[in-house]
C-alpha positions in Angstrom: -24.1 -12.9 7.3 -23.2 -9.8 5.3 -26.5 -10.1 3.5 -28.3 -9.4 6.7 -26.2 -6.3 7.5 -27.2 -2.7 7.0 -24.0 -1.0 8.1 -20.4 -2.3 8.2 -17.1 -0.8 9.4 -13.7 -1.8 8.2 -10.9 -1.2 10.7 -7.5 -0.9 9.0 -5.4 1.9 10.3 -2.0 1.6 8.7 0.5 1.4 7.0 0.4 2.5 3.4 1.1 -0.8 1.8 -1.1 -2.7 4.3 -4.0 -0.4 3.6 -3.5 -1.0 -0.2 -3.6 -4.7 0.5 -6.9 -4.3 2.2 -8.6 -2.4 -0.6 -10.0 -5.5 -2.3 -12.1 -6.2 0.8 -14.1 -3.0 0.3 -14.6 -3.9 -3.4 -15.7 -7.4 -2.6 -18.3 -6.3 0.0 -19.7 -3.5 -2.0 -19.9 -5.5 -5.2 -21.6 -8.4 -3.4 -23.9 -6.3 -1.2 -24.5 -2.8 -2.7 -27.2 -2.1 -0.1 -24.6 -2.0 2.7 -23.4 1.3 4.0 -19.7 0.6 4.2 -17.3 2.8 6.3 -13.6 2.6 7.0 -11.5 4.1 9.8 -7.8 4.8 9.0 -4.9 6.9 10.3 -4.1 10.1 8.4 -0.7 8.9 7.1 -2.4 6.3 4.9 -5.8 8.0 4.3 -5.0 9.3 0.8 -5.2 5.7 -0.5 -8.9 5.6 0.6 -10.1 9.1 -0.4 -12.7 8.9 -3.3 -12.9 5.1 -3.0 -16.2 4.4 -4.8 -16.8 1.4 -2.5 -16.9 3.5 0.7 -19.7 5.6 2.0 -17.8 7.3 4.8 -14.2 7.6 5.8 -13.1 8.3 9.4 -9.5 9.6 9.6 -7.6 9.5 12.9 -5.1 12.4 13.2 -2.1 10.3 14.2 0.5 12.9 13.4 -1.3 15.3 15.8 -1.9 12.7 18.5 1.4 10.9 18.6 3.5 13.6 20.4 0.7 14.0 23.0 -0.9 10.6 23.1 -1.6 10.8 26.9 -3.0 14.3 26.9 -6.6 15.0 27.9 -7.3 16.7 24.5 -6.2 13.6 22.6 -8.4 11.3 24.6 -11.3 13.8 24.3 -10.9 13.9 20.5 -10.7 10.1 20.4 -13.9 9.8 22.5 -15.7 12.2 20.1 -14.8 10.0 17.1 -15.9 6.9 19.0 -19.3 8.5 19.8 -19.7 9.3 16.1 -19.0 5.7 15.2 -21.4 4.3 17.9 -24.1 6.6 16.6 -23.9 4.7 13.3 -25.1 1.5 15.0 -22.9 -0.9 13.0 -24.1 -4.4 12.5 -20.6 -5.7 11.9 -17.0 -4.6 12.2 -14.1 -6.2 10.4 -10.6 -5.8 11.9 -7.8 -6.3 9.2 -5.1 -4.9 11.4 -4.8 -7.6 14.0 -3.3 -5.3 16.7 -4.7 -3.8 19.9 -4.7 -0.3 18.5 -7.3 -1.4 15.9 -9.2 -3.7 18.2 -10.1 -0.9 20.5 -11.9 0.8 17.6 -13.5 -2.4 16.5 -15.0 -2.6 20.0 -15.5 1.1 20.5 -17.7 1.5 17.4 -20.3 -0.6 19.2 -20.7 -3.2 16.4 -23.0 -6.1 17.3 -20.6 -8.6 15.7 -16.8 -8.4 15.3 -14.5 -10.4 13.1 -10.8 -10.3 12.4 -8.5 -11.9 9.9 -6.3 -14.9 10.9 -3.4 -13.0 12.4 -4.7 -11.5 15.6 -2.1 -10.3 18.0 -1.6 -8.3 21.3 -4.7 -9.7 22.9 -7.1 -8.7 20.0 -8.1 -12.3 19.7 -10.1 -11.9 22.9 -12.2 -9.1 21.5 -13.5 -10.6 18.2 -14.0 -13.8 16.3 -11.0 -15.0 14.3 -11.5 -16.1 10.6 -9.2 -19.0 9.9 -6.9 -18.7 6.9 -7.6 -21.0 4.0 -4.5 -23.1 3.2 -4.4 -21.6 -0.3 -4.4 -18.0 1.0 -0.7 -17.4 1.2 -0.6 -13.7 0.2 -1.9 -11.2 2.8 -4.4 -9.9 0.2 -6.0 -13.3 0.0 -5.8 -13.7 3.8 -7.8 -10.4 4.2 -10.3 -11.6 1.5 -10.9 -14.7 3.6 -12.9 -12.6 5.9 -15.6 -11.3 3.5 -15.6 -14.7 1.8 -16.4 -16.3 5.1 -19.1 -13.7 5.7 -20.8 -14.5 2.4 -19.2 -12.1 -0.2 -17.9 -13.1 -3.6 -14.3 -12.0 -3.7 -13.3 -12.6 -7.3 -12.2 -10.7 -9.3 -9.7 -9.1 -6.9 -10.0 -5.3 -7.4 -8.1 -2.4 -6.0 -10.4 0.6 -6.0 -7.8 3.4 -6.1 -9.2 6.6 -7.6 -6.6 9.2 -8.9 -8.4 12.5 -9.4 -8.0 14.6 -12.5 -6.3 17.2 -10.4 -3.7 14.8 -9.0 -3.1 13.4 -12.4 -2.5 16.9 -13.8 -0.2 17.8 -11.0 1.8 14.6 -11.2 2.2 15.0 -15.0 3.3 18.6 -14.7 5.8 17.6 -12.0 7.3 14.9 -14.3 7.7 17.5 -17.0 9.3 19.9 -14.6 12.0 17.4 -13.5 12.9 16.6 -17.1 10.9 13.4 -17.8 10.2 13.6 -21.6 10.2 10.0 -22.6 9.8 6.4 -21.2 11.2 6.1 -17.7 11.8 3.7 -14.9 10.9 4.9 -11.3 13.0 3.8 -8.4 12.1 4.0 -4.7 15.3 3.4 -2.5 13.4 3.8 0.7 11.4 1.5 3.1 9.9 1.8 6.5 12.8 0.0 8.2 16.5 0.2 7.5 16.9 -3.6 7.1 14.3 -3.5 4.3 16.4 -1.1 2.2 18.7 -2.2 -0.6 21.9 -0.1 -0.4 21.3 3.3 -2.0 24.6 3.2 -3.9 23.3 0.1 -5.7 20.1 1.9 -6.6 22.2 4.7 -8.1 24.4 2.2 -10.0 21.2 0.4 -11.3 19.8 3.8 -12.4 22.9 4.6 -14.3 22.9 1.2 -16.1 19.3 1.6 -17.1 20.0 5.0 -18.6 23.3 4.0 -20.2 22.5 0.5 -21.5 18.7 0.7 -22.1 18.3 4.3 -23.1 15.5 5.0 -20.6 15.3 7.9 -18.2 15.2 7.1 -14.5 13.4 8.9 -11.7 13.8 8.5 -7.9 10.6 8.7 -5.9 9.8 8.8 -2.2 8.2 10.7 0.7 9.1 13.6 2.9 11.3 11.4 5.1 13.4 10.3 2.2 15.1 13.6 1.3 18.5 12.6 2.8 18.3 9.3 1.1 17.7 11.0 -2.2 20.7 13.3 -1.6 22.9 10.2 -1.0 21.6 8.6 -4.3 22.4 11.8 -6.1 26.0 11.7 -4.8 26.5 8.2 -6.2 24.9 8.9 -9.6 27.1 9.4 -12.7 24.2 10.1 -15.1 21.5 12.7 -14.7 19.7 12.6 -11.4 15.9 13.2 -11.5 13.7 13.1 -8.4 10.2 13.7 -7.2 11.1 12.8 -3.6 9.0 14.7 -1.1 7.1 16.5 -3.9 4.0 14.3 -4.3 1.0 13.2 -2.3 0.3 9.5 -2.2 -2.2 9.7 -5.1 0.3 11.8 -7.1 2.9 9.2 -6.4 0.5 6.5 -7.7 0.1 8.5 -10.9 3.9 8.8 -11.3 4.2 5.0 -10.8 1.3 4.4 -13.2 3.2 6.5 -15.8 6.4 4.5 -15.3 7.4 1.8 -17.8 8.6 -0.1 -14.6 8.9 0.5 -10.9 11.8 -0.8 -8.9 11.7 -0.9 -5.1 12.1 -2.9 -1.9 9.5 -4.0 0.6 7.7 -0.7 0.8 4.3 0.9 0.1 5.1 1.9 -3.5 5.5 -1.8 -4.5 1.8 -2.4 -3.6 0.7 0.9 -5.1 2.3 -0.3 -8.4 0.3 -3.5 -8.4 -2.9 -1.7 -7.4 -2.6 0.8 -10.4 -1.6 -1.9 -12.9 2.1 -0.9 -13.1 4.9 -3.5 -13.7 7.2 -3.8 -10.7 10.5 -5.4 -9.9 10.9 -5.8 -6.1 13.7 -6.8 -3.7 12.8 -8.7 -0.6 14.6 -10.1 2.4 14.2 -11.3 5.0 10.5 -10.6 4.6 8.8 -13.1 2.3 7.3 -11.8 -1.0 5.1 -14.9 -1.1 3.1 -13.2 1.7 3.7 -9.5 1.3 5.1 -8.9 -2.2 3.4 -6.9 -5.0 0.2 -8.8 -5.6 0.2 -10.9 -8.8 3.9 -10.2 -9.5 5.7 -12.8 -7.4 7.9 -14.0 -10.3 9.4 -10.5 -10.5 10.5 -10.3 -6.9 14.1 -11.2 -5.9 14.1 -12.8 -2.5 17.1 -13.3 -0.1 16.2 -14.6 3.3 19.6 -13.5 4.7 19.0 -9.9 3.7 19.1 -7.5 0.8 22.9 -7.0 0.9 23.1 -10.4 -0.9 21.4 -9.0 -4.0 23.9 -7.7 -6.7 23.2 -4.9 -9.2 23.8 -7.3 -12.1 21.0 -9.6 -10.9 18.5 -6.8 -10.6 19.5 -5.3 -13.9 18.9 -8.6 -15.7 15.5 -8.9 -14.2 14.7 -5.3 -15.2 15.6 -6.1 -18.8 13.4 -9.2 -18.8 10.5 -7.3 -17.2 10.7 -4.4 -19.6 10.8 -6.9 -22.5 7.6 -8.6 -21.3 5.9 -5.2 -20.8 6.8 -4.2 -24.3 5.2 -7.4 -25.7 2.1 -7.2 -23.6 1.5 -3.7 -22.1 -1.9 -4.6 -20.7 -0.8 -7.8 -18.9 1.7 -6.4 -16.4 
């Protein structure tokens, strides 16, 4: 079916980690059918992950930060209608919904695509607005579930590729920031944050783990995070006994990707930086519970995820430290095979 298409729209609005998970869909479609004009619509909070993606021809960014406080205002609806008209003018042959929620389905319909398909997990009534692509039994991870859609539509999905482009400017800024905060040798990055409180390993344990890595392994550690994590960083600093280094709230998403890429290892919970790590080829130790890393863990790094169905409070610092040691030893033996 894709072979017959001239123009295709991917609808995946949020969140950061989920947008990263969907990146291989763009690579599979463009690699299989380079003639297709491939566009993507996304919310502004996750858009940085898609900027300069070589597989995309056009990127449409919804200003969610601006719209959210006044979602019912006339100006918001007018701006939304303007974007919808721009999409309809493109005369899409096909729209692919990888969100599975009504907020995305309205754009899948609103773009005027002749045919609409969604991945297997369609919720909030979106199943009535498009055709659902069944999940293959072997597609356990959400990356593979997303890839079931282009596979069904005729694309070759292997190898799985994450087309994240970090610009020279972002690389230079991230490298300069690392130097400014005192990173001058091999380091481990740690992200104590997550989108929901119950996805967060206690910050005092992150601080203790950081101290043990510095004291017992001789590596520097660095806390990373976004603008909403400043208070969490201050709490981590209060628990630390060794030097505290942080780039929290000092990077864009692409600069964060560069920082993680530079790390010998990234340690985090169920959060966007885990998926950025896999996408840029960085080793990751992740902590999951009750969410299942089989489905949403860092892609290709399941054996390095600690899973506790009853919650993250069940995970001890000693257990994480031992896995960090093993992971670093494996990276040292085979740097290219994270």
